[in-house]
TIZA-864692 format. One record per residue (C-alpha): residue number from 0; residue in one letter; x, y, z. Coordinates in steps of 0.1 Angstrom, whole numbers. Each point is the difference from the previous one (the first is absolute). Example, Ala and Ser with C-alpha at 12.3 -4.5 7.8 and 13.67 -1.06 7.14 Angstrom:
BEGIN
nr: 0; rest: A; u: 123; v: -45; w: 78
nr: 1; rest: S; u: 14; v: 34; w: -7
This chain:
BEGIN
nr: 0; rest: M; u: 376; v: 64; w: 94
nr: 1; rest: T; u: 35; v: -15; w: 2
nr: 2; rest: A; u: 20; v: -10; w: -30
nr: 3; rest: T; u: -13; v: -36; w: 5
nr: 4; rest: T; u: -37; v: -7; w: 1
nr: 5; rest: T; u: -17; v: -34; w: 2
nr: 6; rest: M; u: -34; v: -4; w: -15
nr: 7; rest: L; u: -17; v: -30; w: 17
nr: 8; rest: I; u: -29; v: -11; w: -21
nr: 9; rest: L; u: -24; v: -21; w: 20
nr: 10; rest: G; u: -23; v: -21; w: -22
nr: 11; rest: A; u: 26; v: 1; w: -27
nr: 12; rest: S; u: -13; v: -31; w: -18
nr: 13; rest: G; u: -32; v: 17; w: -8
nr: 14; rest: D; u: -12; v: 14; w: -33
nr: 15; rest: L; u: 4; v: 37; w: 10
nr: 16; rest: T; u: 37; v: -4; w: 6
nr: 17; rest: R; u: 7; v: -15; w: -34
nr: 18; rest: R; u: -24; v: 21; w: -20
nr: 19; rest: L; u: 3; v: 34; w: 15
nr: 20; rest: L; u: 25; v: 5; w: 28
nr: 21; rest: L; u: 32; v: -14; w: -15
nr: 22; rest: P; u: -7; v: 15; w: -35
nr: 23; rest: G; u: -5; v: 33; w: 18
nr: 24; rest: I; u: 35; v: -2; w: 14
nr: 25; rest: G; u: 12; v: -10; w: -35
nr: 26; rest: S; u: -17; v: 31; w: -15
nr: 27; rest: L; u: 19; v: 22; w: 24
nr: 28; rest: I; u: 32; v: -15; w: -14
nr: 29; rest: A; u: -10; v: 2; w: -36
nr: 30; rest: G; u: -19; v: 33; w: -1
nr: 31; rest: G; u: 8; v: 19; w: 32
nr: 32; rest: E; u: 20; v: 31; w: 8
nr: 33; rest: D; u: 35; v: -1; w: 14
nr: 34; rest: S; u: -15; v: 6; w: 34
nr: 35; rest: D; u: -20; v: -33; w: -4
nr: 36; rest: L; u: 32; v: -19; w: -8
nr: 37; rest: E; u: 15; v: 14; w: 32
nr: 38; rest: L; u: -29; v: -13; w: 20
nr: 39; rest: L; u: 6; v: -34; w: -14
nr: 40; rest: Q; u: 37; v: -1; w: 7
nr: 41; rest: G; u: 6; v: -25; w: 28
nr: 42; rest: L; u: -36; v: -12; w: 0
nr: 43; rest: K; u: -4; v: -36; w: 11
nr: 44; rest: L; u: -32; v: -19; w: -11
nr: 45; rest: I; u: -10; v: -27; w: 24
nr: 46; rest: G; u: -31; v: -20; w: -9
nr: 47; rest: S; u: -17; v: -20; w: 27
nr: 48; rest: G; u: -30; v: -23; w: 3
nr: 49; rest: R; u: -12; v: -32; w: 15
nr: 50; rest: S; u: 5; v: -20; w: -32
nr: 51; rest: E; u: 34; v: -16; w: -8
nr: 52; rest: H; u: 20; v: 21; w: -24
nr: 53; rest: S; u: 38; v: 1; w: -6
nr: 54; rest: D; u: 22; v: 30; w: -4
nr: 55; rest: D; u: 6; v: -10; w: -36
nr: 56; rest: E; u: -37; v: -2; w: -8
nr: 57; rest: W; u: -6; v: 34; w: 16
nr: 58; rest: R; u: 29; v: 16; w: -19
nr: 59; rest: Q; u: -14; v: -14; w: -32
nr: 60; rest: E; u: -34; v: 16; w: 8
nr: 61; rest: V; u: 17; v: 33; w: 6
nr: 62; rest: R; u: 21; v: -3; w: -32
nr: 63; rest: D; u: -31; v: -9; w: -21
nr: 64; rest: A; u: -20; v: 30; w: 15
nr: 65; rest: F; u: 29; v: 23; w: -8
nr: 66; rest: G; u: 1; v: -14; w: -35
nr: 67; rest: D; u: -37; v: 8; w: -4
nr: 68; rest: A; u: 8; v: 36; w: 9
nr: 69; rest: D; u: 30; v: 1; w: -23
nr: 70; rest: A; u: 23; v: 5; w: 30
nr: 71; rest: S; u: 36; v: -10; w: -5
nr: 72; rest: G; u: 35; v: 9; w: 8
nr: 73; rest: D; u: 22; v: 0; w: 30
nr: 74; rest: L; u: -26; v: 12; w: 24
nr: 75; rest: A; u: -26; v: -26; w: -11
nr: 76; rest: D; u: 26; v: -27; w: 2
nr: 77; rest: A; u: 10; v: 11; w: 35
nr: 78; rest: L; u: -36; v: 0; w: 13
nr: 79; rest: V; u: -5; v: -35; w: -14
nr: 80; rest: G; u: 33; v: -13; w: 14
nr: 81; rest: D; u: -7; v: 13; w: 35
nr: 82; rest: A; u: -36; v: -12; w: 1
nr: 83; rest: E; u: -9; v: -27; w: 26
nr: 84; rest: Y; u: -31; v: -21; w: 8
nr: 85; rest: V; u: -7; v: -10; w: 36
nr: 86; rest: V; u: -28; v: -24; w: 8
nr: 87; rest: G; u: -19; v: 10; w: 31
nr: 88; rest: D; u: -33; v: 7; w: 16
nr: 89; rest: P; u: -1; v: 38; w: 6
nr: 90; rest: T; u: -26; v: -4; w: 28
nr: 91; rest: S; u: 26; v: -20; w: 20
nr: 92; rest: K; u: 24; v: 20; w: 22
nr: 93; rest: D; u: 27; v: -25; w: -3
nr: 94; rest: D; u: -3; v: -2; w: -38
nr: 95; rest: F; u: 0; v: 38; w: -3
nr: 96; rest: A; u: 31; v: 3; w: 22
nr: 97; rest: R; u: 17; v: -24; w: -24
nr: 98; rest: L; u: -11; v: 22; w: -29
nr: 99; rest: L; u: 17; v: 30; w: 16
nr: 100; rest: E; u: 33; v: -19; w: 0
nr: 101; rest: H; u: 1; v: 5; w: -38
nr: 102; rest: V; u: -8; v: 37; w: 2
nr: 103; rest: E; u: 27; v: 26; w: -7
nr: 104; rest: G; u: -3; v: 37; w: 7
nr: 105; rest: D; u: -35; v: 16; w: 0
nr: 106; rest: L; u: -30; v: -21; w: -4
nr: 107; rest: V; u: -31; v: 2; w: -21
nr: 108; rest: V; u: -26; v: -26; w: 8
nr: 109; rest: Y; u: -24; v: -4; w: -29
nr: 110; rest: F; u: -32; v: -18; w: 9
nr: 111; rest: A; u: -14; v: -18; w: -31
nr: 112; rest: L; u: -24; v: -16; w: 24
nr: 113; rest: P; u: -37; v: 2; w: 10
nr: 114; rest: P; u: -9; v: 25; w: 28
nr: 115; rest: S; u: -8; v: -27; w: 25
nr: 116; rest: V; u: 35; v: -13; w: -3
nr: 117; rest: V; u: 16; v: 35; w: 0
nr: 118; rest: V; u: -16; v: 6; w: 34
nr: 119; rest: K; u: 16; v: -32; w: 14
nr: 120; rest: V; u: 34; v: 9; w: -15
nr: 121; rest: A; u: -2; v: 35; w: 15
nr: 122; rest: A; u: -5; v: -16; w: 34
nr: 123; rest: V; u: 31; v: -20; w: -5
nr: 124; rest: L; u: 20; v: 30; w: -11
nr: 125; rest: Q; u: -10; v: 18; w: 32
nr: 126; rest: A; u: 20; v: -26; w: 20
nr: 127; rest: I; u: 31; v: 0; w: -21
nr: 128; rest: D; u: 29; v: 24; w: -2
nr: 129; rest: L; u: -1; v: 14; w: -36
nr: 130; rest: P; u: 26; v: 21; w: -18
nr: 131; rest: E; u: -2; v: 36; w: 12
nr: 132; rest: H; u: -14; v: 11; w: -34
nr: 133; rest: T; u: -27; v: -24; w: -9
nr: 134; rest: V; u: -28; v: 8; w: -25
nr: 135; rest: L; u: -32; v: -20; w: -4
nr: 136; rest: A; u: -18; v: -3; w: -34
nr: 137; rest: L; u: -32; v: -18; w: -5
nr: 138; rest: E; u: -25; v: -7; w: -27
nr: 139; rest: K; u: -38; v: 6; w: 0
nr: 140; rest: P; u: -24; v: -9; w: 14
nr: 141; rest: F; u: 9; v: 20; w: 31
nr: 142; rest: G; u: -23; v: -20; w: 23
nr: 143; rest: D; u: -33; v: -14; w: -9
nr: 144; rest: D; u: -21; v: 28; w: 13
nr: 145; rest: A; u: 4; v: 33; w: 19
nr: 146; rest: E; u: 5; v: -17; w: 34
nr: 147; rest: G; u: 25; v: -24; w: -15
nr: 148; rest: A; u: 19; v: 28; w: -17
nr: 149; rest: A; u: 2; v: 19; w: 32
nr: 150; rest: H; u: 13; v: -31; w: 19
nr: 151; rest: L; u: 26; v: -6; w: -27
nr: 152; rest: N; u: 11; v: 37; w: 3
nr: 153; rest: D; u: 4; v: -4; w: 38
nr: 154; rest: E; u: 21; v: -32; w: -3
nr: 155; rest: L; u: 23; v: 15; w: -27
nr: 156; rest: A; u: 4; v: 32; w: 21
nr: 157; rest: K; u: 15; v: -21; w: 28
nr: 158; rest: V; u: 28; v: -10; w: -24
nr: 159; rest: V; u: 10; v: 32; w: -18
nr: 160; rest: P; u: -14; v: 35; w: -3
nr: 161; rest: E; u: -27; v: 9; w: -26
nr: 162; rest: D; u: 25; v: 17; w: -23
nr: 163; rest: R; u: 18; v: -33; w: -5
nr: 164; rest: I; u: -32; v: -20; w: -8
nr: 165; rest: H; u: -7; v: -2; w: -38
nr: 166; rest: R; u: -34; v: -12; w: -9
nr: 167; rest: V; u: 4; v: -7; w: -37
nr: 168; rest: D; u: -26; v: 11; w: -25
nr: 169; rest: H; u: 17; v: 1; w: -34
nr: 170; rest: F; u: -30; v: 19; w: -15
nr: 171; rest: L; u: 14; v: 31; w: 15
nr: 172; rest: A; u: 30; v: -4; w: -22
nr: 173; rest: H; u: -20; v: -5; w: -32
nr: 174; rest: R; u: 7; v: 25; w: -27
nr: 175; rest: A; u: -37; v: 11; w: 0
nr: 176; rest: A; u: 0; v: 7; w: 37
nr: 177; rest: L; u: 33; v: 19; w: -1
nr: 178; rest: A; u: -12; v: 19; w: -30
nr: 179; rest: M; u: -32; v: 9; w: 18
nr: 180; rest: L; u: 20; v: 17; w: 27
nr: 181; rest: A; u: 22; v: 18; w: -24
nr: 182; rest: M; u: -27; v: 12; w: -23
nr: 183; rest: R; u: -25; v: 11; w: 27
nr: 184; rest: F; u: 24; v: 25; w: 16
nr: 185; rest: N; u: 21; v: 11; w: -29
nr: 186; rest: N; u: -25; v: 8; w: -28
nr: 187; rest: R; u: -21; v: 31; w: 3
nr: 188; rest: L; u: -29; v: -13; w: -21
nr: 189; rest: L; u: -4; v: -32; w: 20
nr: 190; rest: E; u: 8; v: 15; w: 34
nr: 191; rest: R; u: -29; v: 25; w: -4
nr: 192; rest: S; u: -25; v: -24; w: -14
nr: 193; rest: W; u: 8; v: -30; w: 23
nr: 194; rest: S; u: -30; v: 2; w: 24
nr: 195; rest: A; u: -37; v: -6; w: 3
nr: 196; rest: E; u: -6; v: 34; w: -18
nr: 197; rest: D; u: 12; v: -15; w: -33
nr: 198; rest: V; u: 3; v: -38; w: 5
nr: 199; rest: E; u: -33; v: -20; w: -1
nr: 200; rest: R; u: 13; v: -36; w: 6
nr: 201; rest: V; u: 33; v: -18; w: 4
nr: 202; rest: E; u: 5; v: -37; w: -7
nr: 203; rest: I; u: 31; v: -19; w: 13
nr: 204; rest: V; u: 0; v: -34; w: -19
nr: 205; rest: Y; u: 24; v: -29; w: 0
nr: 206; rest: D; u: -14; v: -30; w: -19
nr: 207; rest: E; u: 20; v: -29; w: -13
nr: 208; rest: Q; u: -4; v: -29; w: -24
nr: 209; rest: L; u: 15; v: -25; w: 24
nr: 210; rest: G; u: -22; v: -24; w: 19
nr: 211; rest: L; u: 9; v: -16; w: 33
nr: 212; rest: E; u: 34; v: -13; w: -13
nr: 213; rest: G; u: 4; v: -25; w: 29
nr: 214; rest: R; u: -4; v: 26; w: 28
nr: 215; rest: A; u: -31; v: -15; w: 16
nr: 216; rest: G; u: 18; v: -4; w: 33
nr: 217; rest: Y; u: 1; v: 38; w: 4
nr: 218; rest: Y; u: -25; v: 14; w: -24
nr: 219; rest: D; u: -31; v: -20; w: 10
nr: 220; rest: G; u: 3; v: 13; w: 35
nr: 221; rest: A; u: 5; v: 36; w: -12
nr: 222; rest: G; u: -18; v: 7; w: -33
nr: 223; rest: A; u: 2; v: 31; w: -22
nr: 224; rest: L; u: -9; v: 26; w: 26
nr: 225; rest: K; u: 25; v: -10; w: 26
nr: 226; rest: D; u: 27; v: -10; w: -26
nr: 227; rest: M; u: -1; v: 32; w: -20
nr: 228; rest: L; u: -25; v: 27; w: 11
nr: 229; rest: Q; u: 7; v: 1; w: 37
nr: 230; rest: S; u: 37; v: 4; w: -5
nr: 231; rest: H; u: 13; v: 10; w: -35
nr: 232; rest: L; u: -29; v: 20; w: -13
nr: 233; rest: L; u: -6; v: 19; w: 32
nr: 234; rest: Q; u: 36; v: 12; w: -1
nr: 235; rest: V; u: -5; v: 12; w: -36
nr: 236; rest: L; u: -32; v: 18; w: 12
nr: 237; rest: A; u: 21; v: 17; w: 27
nr: 238; rest: V; u: 26; v: 11; w: -25
nr: 239; rest: S; u: -28; v: 14; w: -22
nr: 240; rest: T; u: -18; v: 20; w: 27
nr: 241; rest: A; u: 26; v: 11; w: 25
nr: 242; rest: E; u: 7; v: 37; w: 5
nr: 243; rest: E; u: 34; v: 13; w: -10
nr: 244; rest: P; u: 25; v: -10; w: 26
nr: 245; rest: L; u: 24; v: 27; w: 14
nr: 246; rest: A; u: 29; v: -21; w: -14
nr: 247; rest: F; u: 4; v: -32; w: -19
nr: 248; rest: D; u: 16; v: -19; w: 28
nr: 249; rest: A; u: -11; v: -30; w: 20
nr: 250; rest: E; u: -15; v: 20; w: 29
nr: 251; rest: H; u: -21; v: 25; w: -20
nr: 252; rest: L; u: -11; v: -22; w: -28
nr: 253; rest: R; u: -11; v: -28; w: 23
nr: 254; rest: D; u: -18; v: 25; w: 22
nr: 255; rest: A; u: -19; v: 13; w: -31
nr: 256; rest: L; u: -10; v: -35; w: -11
nr: 257; rest: A; u: -11; v: -9; w: 35
nr: 258; rest: T; u: -22; v: 31; w: 1
nr: 259; rest: A; u: -17; v: -9; w: -33
nr: 260; rest: L; u: -8; v: -35; w: 12
nr: 261; rest: Q; u: -13; v: 13; w: 33
nr: 262; rest: A; u: -26; v: 19; w: -20
nr: 263; rest: T; u: -9; v: -30; w: -22
nr: 264; rest: R; u: -33; v: -19; w: 5
nr: 265; rest: V; u: -24; v: -22; w: -18
nr: 266; rest: W; u: -21; v: 20; w: -23
nr: 267; rest: P; u: -31; v: 14; w: 19
nr: 268; rest: H; u: -18; v: 20; w: -26
nr: 269; rest: G; u: -22; v: -24; w: -20
nr: 270; rest: P; u: 5; v: -22; w: -32
nr: 271; rest: V; u: 33; v: -1; w: -18
nr: 272; rest: F; u: -3; v: -33; w: -17
nr: 273; rest: P; u: -28; v: -7; w: -25
nr: 274; rest: G; u: -29; v: -21; w: 12
nr: 275; rest: T; u: 9; v: 2; w: 37
nr: 276; rest: D; u: 1; v: 25; w: 28
nr: 277; rest: R; u: 28; v: -19; w: 18
nr: 278; rest: P; u: 35; v: 15; w: 0
nr: 279; rest: S; u: 17; v: -33; w: -9
nr: 280; rest: R; u: -5; v: -30; w: -22
nr: 281; rest: R; u: 18; v: -33; w: -4
nr: 282; rest: A; u: 2; v: -30; w: -23
nr: 283; rest: R; u: 21; v: -30; w: -9
nr: 284; rest: Y; u: 9; v: -15; w: -33
nr: 285; rest: T; u: -15; v: -31; w: -17
nr: 286; rest: A; u: 17; v: -21; w: -26
nr: 287; rest: G; u: 12; v: 17; w: -31
nr: 288; rest: E; u: 29; v: 9; w: -22
nr: 289; rest: V; u: 24; v: 29; w: 7
nr: 290; rest: D; u: 27; v: 9; w: -26
nr: 291; rest: G; u: -2; v: -35; w: -15
nr: 292; rest: K; u: 2; v: -18; w: 33
nr: 293; rest: R; u: -29; v: -20; w: 13
nr: 294; rest: L; u: -8; v: 6; w: 36
nr: 295; rest: P; u: -23; v: -21; w: 22
nr: 296; rest: S; u: -26; v: 17; w: 23
nr: 297; rest: Y; u: 16; v: 15; w: 30
nr: 298; rest: A; u: -21; v: -23; w: 22
nr: 299; rest: D; u: 15; v: -30; w: -17
nr: 300; rest: E; u: 37; v: 11; w: 3
nr: 301; rest: D; u: 23; v: -22; w: 21
nr: 302; rest: G; u: 0; v: 11; w: 37
nr: 303; rest: V; u: -31; v: 21; w: -2
nr: 304; rest: D; u: -29; v: -4; w: 24
nr: 305; rest: P; u: -31; v: 11; w: -20
nr: 306; rest: D; u: -20; v: 6; w: 32
nr: 307; rest: R; u: 23; v: 28; w: 11
nr: 308; rest: G; u: -15; v: 22; w: -28
nr: 309; rest: T; u: 34; v: 16; w: -8
nr: 310; rest: E; u: -3; v: 27; w: -25
nr: 311; rest: T; u: 24; v: 4; w: -29
nr: 312; rest: L; u: -14; v: 34; w: -11
nr: 313; rest: A; u: -8; v: 28; w: 24
nr: 314; rest: E; u: -11; v: 36; w: -3
nr: 315; rest: I; u: -5; v: 25; w: 28
nr: 316; rest: A; u: -9; v: 37; w: 0
nr: 317; rest: L; u: 16; v: 23; w: 24
nr: 318; rest: E; u: 0; v: 36; w: 9
nr: 319; rest: V; u: 29; v: 21; w: 12
nr: 320; rest: A; u: -19; v: 24; w: 23
nr: 321; rest: T; u: 24; v: 30; w: -2
nr: 322; rest: P; u: -8; v: 35; w: -13
nr: 323; rest: R; u: 18; v: -9; w: -32
nr: 324; rest: W; u: -17; v: -33; w: -8
nr: 325; rest: A; u: -33; v: -3; w: 19
nr: 326; rest: G; u: -28; v: -12; w: -24
nr: 327; rest: V; u: 22; v: -17; w: -25
nr: 328; rest: P; u: -3; v: -38; w: -2
nr: 329; rest: F; u: 33; v: -19; w: -2
nr: 330; rest: V; u: -6; v: -34; w: -14
nr: 331; rest: L; u: 26; v: -27; w: 7
nr: 332; rest: R; u: -2; v: -32; w: -20
nr: 333; rest: S; u: 21; v: -31; w: -5
nr: 334; rest: G; u: -8; v: -33; w: -17
nr: 335; rest: K; u: 16; v: -32; w: -13
nr: 336; rest: A; u: -6; v: -18; w: -33
nr: 337; rest: I; u: -11; v: 32; w: -17
nr: 338; rest: G; u: 1; v: -1; w: -38
nr: 339; rest: S; u: 10; v: 37; w: -6
nr: 340; rest: P; u: 15; v: 11; w: 33
nr: 341; rest: R; u: 2; v: 37; w: 9
nr: 342; rest: N; u: 30; v: 11; w: 22
nr: 343; rest: E; u: -3; v: 37; w: 6
nr: 344; rest: I; u: -9; v: 30; w: 21
nr: 345; rest: A; u: -28; v: 17; w: -21
nr: 346; rest: A; u: -15; v: 33; w: 9
nr: 347; rest: E; u: -31; v: 13; w: -18
nr: 348; rest: F; u: -5; v: 37; w: 1
nr: 349; rest: R; u: -33; v: 19; w: 3
nr: 350; rest: P; u: -15; v: 15; w: -32
nr: 351; rest: V; u: 3; v: 38; w: -5
nr: 352; rest: R; u: -30; v: 19; w: 16
nr: 353; rest: T; u: -12; v: 15; w: -33
nr: 354; rest: R; u: 8; v: -3; w: -37
nr: 355; rest: P; u: -6; v: 26; w: -27
nr: 356; rest: E; u: -30; v: -4; w: -23
nr: 357; rest: G; u: 8; v: -14; w: -34
nr: 358; rest: Q; u: 24; v: -27; w: 10
nr: 359; rest: R; u: -11; v: -35; w: -10
nr: 360; rest: G; u: 5; v: -31; w: 21
nr: 361; rest: S; u: 6; v: -3; w: 37
nr: 362; rest: G; u: 36; v: -12; w: -1
nr: 363; rest: Q; u: 12; v: -26; w: 25
nr: 364; rest: P; u: 12; v: 6; w: 36
nr: 365; rest: E; u: 36; v: 12; w: 3
nr: 366; rest: R; u: 20; v: -29; w: 14
nr: 367; rest: L; u: 35; v: -4; w: 15
nr: 368; rest: V; u: 15; v: -34; w: 3
nr: 369; rest: L; u: 33; v: -12; w: 15
nr: 370; rest: G; u: 6; v: -36; w: -9
nr: 371; rest: F; u: 18; v: -27; w: 19
nr: 372; rest: K; u: 6; v: -24; w: -29
nr: 373; rest: P; u: 15; v: 13; w: -21
nr: 374; rest: P; u: 10; v: 32; w: 19
nr: 375; rest: R; u: -18; v: 27; w: -19
nr: 376; rest: V; u: -19; v: 33; w: 2
nr: 377; rest: E; u: -31; v: 6; w: -21
nr: 378; rest: M; u: -21; v: 32; w: -3
nr: 379; rest: R; u: -34; v: 2; w: -18
nr: 380; rest: F; u: -13; v: 35; w: -5
nr: 381; rest: T; u: -27; v: 16; w: -21
nr: 382; rest: S; u: 9; v: 18; w: -32
nr: 383; rest: G; u: -14; v: 6; w: -35
nr: 384; rest: G; u: 8; v: 15; w: -33
nr: 385; rest: G; u: -2; v: -32; w: -22
nr: 386; rest: D; u: -23; v: -3; w: -30
nr: 387; rest: M; u: -26; v: 19; w: 20
nr: 388; rest: P; u: 18; v: 29; w: 17
nr: 389; rest: F; u: -25; v: 3; w: 28
nr: 390; rest: E; u: -4; v: -37; w: 6
nr: 391; rest: L; u: 14; v: -11; w: 34
nr: 392; rest: E; u: 24; v: -29; w: -1
nr: 393; rest: P; u: 22; v: -18; w: 25
nr: 394; rest: V; u: 37; v: 3; w: -5
nr: 395; rest: E; u: 23; v: -25; w: 18
nr: 396; rest: V; u: 37; v: 6; w: 8
nr: 397; rest: T; u: 21; v: -29; w: 12
nr: 398; rest: G; u: 36; v: -1; w: 13
nr: 399; rest: A; u: 22; v: -26; w: 17
nr: 400; rest: L; u: 10; v: 6; w: 36
nr: 401; rest: P; u: 37; v: 0; w: 6
nr: 402; rest: R; u: 12; v: -36; w: 6
nr: 403; rest: S; u: 26; v: -10; w: 25
nr: 404; rest: G; u: 25; v: -28; w: -1
nr: 405; rest: V; u: -9; v: -7; w: 36
nr: 406; rest: T; u: -31; v: -21; w: 7
nr: 407; rest: E; u: -26; v: 10; w: 26
nr: 408; rest: Y; u: 15; v: -24; w: 24
nr: 409; rest: G; u: 34; v: 14; w: -8
nr: 410; rest: E; u: -13; v: 34; w: 11
nr: 411; rest: V; u: -13; v: -14; w: 32
nr: 412; rest: L; u: 33; v: -18; w: 7
nr: 413; rest: R; u: 19; v: 32; w: -6
nr: 414; rest: G; u: -20; v: 15; w: 28
nr: 415; rest: I; u: 5; v: -30; w: 23
nr: 416; rest: L; u: 38; v: -1; w: -5
nr: 417; rest: G; u: 3; v: 37; w: 1
nr: 418; rest: D; u: -20; v: 6; w: 32
nr: 419; rest: D; u: -26; v: 20; w: -19
nr: 420; rest: P; u: -36; v: -9; w: 9
nr: 421; rest: T; u: -16; v: 25; w: -24
nr: 422; rest: L; u: -16; v: -28; w: -21
nr: 423; rest: S; u: -9; v: -22; w: 30
nr: 424; rest: I; u: -33; v: -2; w: 17
nr: 425; rest: R; u: -1; v: 15; w: 35
nr: 426; rest: G; u: -16; v: -20; w: 28
nr: 427; rest: D; u: -30; v: 23; w: 6
nr: 428; rest: V; u: -8; v: -1; w: -38
nr: 429; rest: A; u: 1; v: -38; w: 0
nr: 430; rest: V; u: -27; v: 0; w: 27
nr: 431; rest: R; u: -21; v: 27; w: -17
nr: 432; rest: C; u: -1; v: -19; w: -33
nr: 433; rest: W; u: -18; v: -28; w: 18
nr: 434; rest: E; u: -24; v: 23; w: 17
nr: 435; rest: I; u: -10; v: 16; w: -34
nr: 436; rest: V; u: -10; v: -34; w: -15
nr: 437; rest: Q; u: -15; v: -16; w: 31
nr: 438; rest: P; u: -36; v: 12; w: -8
nr: 439; rest: V; u: 2; v: -16; w: -34
nr: 440; rest: L; u: 13; v: -33; w: 15
nr: 441; rest: D; u: -28; v: 1; w: 25
nr: 442; rest: A; u: -26; v: 5; w: -27
nr: 443; rest: W; u: 14; v: -29; w: -20
nr: 444; rest: A; u: 2; v: -23; w: 30
nr: 445; rest: S; u: -37; v: 7; w: 8
nr: 446; rest: G; u: -10; v: -8; w: -36
nr: 447; rest: D; u: -12; v: 36; w: -7
nr: 448; rest: V; u: 20; v: 1; w: -32
nr: 449; rest: P; u: -5; v: -30; w: -24
nr: 450; rest: L; u: 29; v: -19; w: -15
nr: 451; rest: E; u: -5; v: 3; w: -37
nr: 452; rest: E; u: 18; v: -20; w: -27
nr: 453; rest: Y; u: 18; v: 9; w: -32
nr: 454; rest: Q; u: 15; v: -22; w: -27
nr: 455; rest: A; u: 38; v: -1; w: 0
nr: 456; rest: G; u: 12; v: 21; w: -30
nr: 457; rest: S; u: -29; v: 25; w: 3
nr: 458; rest: D; u: 3; v: 34; w: 17
nr: 459; rest: G; u: -23; v: -9; w: 29
nr: 460; rest: P; u: -37; v: -6; w: 6
nr: 461; rest: A; u: -24; v: 14; w: -25
nr: 462; rest: G; u: -7; v: 37; w: 8
nr: 463; rest: W; u: 30; v: 6; w: 22
nr: 464; rest: S; u: 19; v: 20; w: -26
nr: 465; rest: A; u: -28; v: 25; w: -5
nr: 466; rest: R; u: -3; v: 30; w: 24
């Protein structure tokens, strides 16, 4: 990119911009490397939306977000001072042409917009002369199904080539996901045991205590499966199962992730969840208390249509049908209003084939956990030698994963501004993720899988936690 780059944020008045995008830029200032500061030199932040907003109001939002990220100094002041807000409808060719009058240097168009609107904007961009180096960045969902994702890909490809399209999934920048890549291929013990030969089951879980939090406009049309499993957790599954790439660069790593997802399918081998032979289950929360906060039933939340049957907790079982992983169930789970939320990649290892006579107790399965919140690694293995020297006992070792001063969104923005798509979702992968979950969505739509209930503040419906 040139010395001057304009980031045009469409939908800048939304929650995502205030809560994640702008603080991500701030984290690059506060905790980034010298190379990050160079990327931000000459950056111009233009916010745009249909709602009225002044330059001063936008600059204050940028300033507040930087303050939340502890970003200060001359660079932060310069970014705030150069920031502008332009009111406009991005689906209008005339309005977008007017937006371009404020652009300096290279252009990053950041779509903080629904996919249906992104398609319309892409059609407008095809008819406009854009700066020679234009990059497009967009948030999930990437379409509403496989056909929609493919159509979105086609429209974006008419604007810029694939290597300048960044489909943002910040879970790829989580410490746990990055640690999984590093640990798998750089530790002899794990590299040799990380396969169906030794691993019995893997769970990728991201629960949260939060309820709807005023997001009915989006969430009630999506639900837990589309919001979390179809996108974020499938990417973590790909990181956990991909074969070692020839090099850790954008081309080879994304090829490896795509290959893993091409081999992924809904679990075909019989029961995984207790009490049912179906490979998925779903539920939604009823009234209850979570972390001292009283939540109404999801069906009674403002903006919710109870007849939609939107789930707030989803679990699906998948198989990665490769020589390394065939026969191992990968369980993806995410839920809202969970009292004791798990946020982790957890692998349970198979028991040893035999044990010497004379040992007491069966021990517990060896287990490796990489945690999202807080970033951590845990290992449980079987040992002994306590009061009864031949009594088997579990031993747990826990350590913190290295922390970064740059947020997950900061990592993503580093790639966008630095022309590095390594942590961006490729177009074919966006389509494939919809294809993987479509059988589950079809089963739910036909009523084959009941919508269960759980009290807010619990860990889900009775019996769900047991294997």
